[in-house]
N, C-alpha and C positions, 0 to 999 in steps of 0.2 A: 504494500500500500504506500509505503514511503517513497518508493521509486517512481510511482505514478505522479505524486505531488512534485517531486524533484523535476521530472520531465516537463510537467505543466508549467512550472516556474521558469525553467530554462527556455521553453517555447515562448512564454510571455515576454521575457527579456529580449529574445531574438526578434520577435515581432515588433517590439517597441523600437529597437534600433533600426529595423528595416523601414518603418514608416515615419521615422523622425524627419527626414528631409521633406516628405510630402506635407506633414503637419507644419513645418517651418514655412514652406512656400505658401500654404493656405493662410497662415497667420500674417505673413508679409503682404499678401495680395489683398486681404480684407482690411488691412490697417490703414492704407492710404487711398481710400475711395476708389478701389479697383485698379490702382497703379501698383504693380508688383514691387518695384524698388524705388519709389519716389518719382519725381519728375524726370522723364526720359525724353530724349530728343526724337521727334518723329523720323521715320525712315525716309531717306532721300534728301534731307536738308543739310547733311554734313558734307564737308569737302573730303575728297579722296583722290589720291593720285591715280588710282585705277579708273575711277569714274571720269576724271578729267581726260585721261588718255583715250578712253573709249569714246567720249564725246567729240574730241578732236578728230579721231579716226572716222567717225560717222559723218561729221561735217565735211571732211576731206573727200569722202566717197560721194557725198551728195553733190559736191561742186563738180 
């Protein structure tokens, strides 16, 4: 009987460790009005060397 309780306790500890990242993400997501990690910049507004190069290449092909 003692081994069943030990196994149940170990399984509970393993499950807690396995689902801790999910719980942390849910906590962070609901904390800031649906923004997972605070104010983040919308996609496409940031400067990037790759995006600039691709834009120049596309403009050169269009000409």
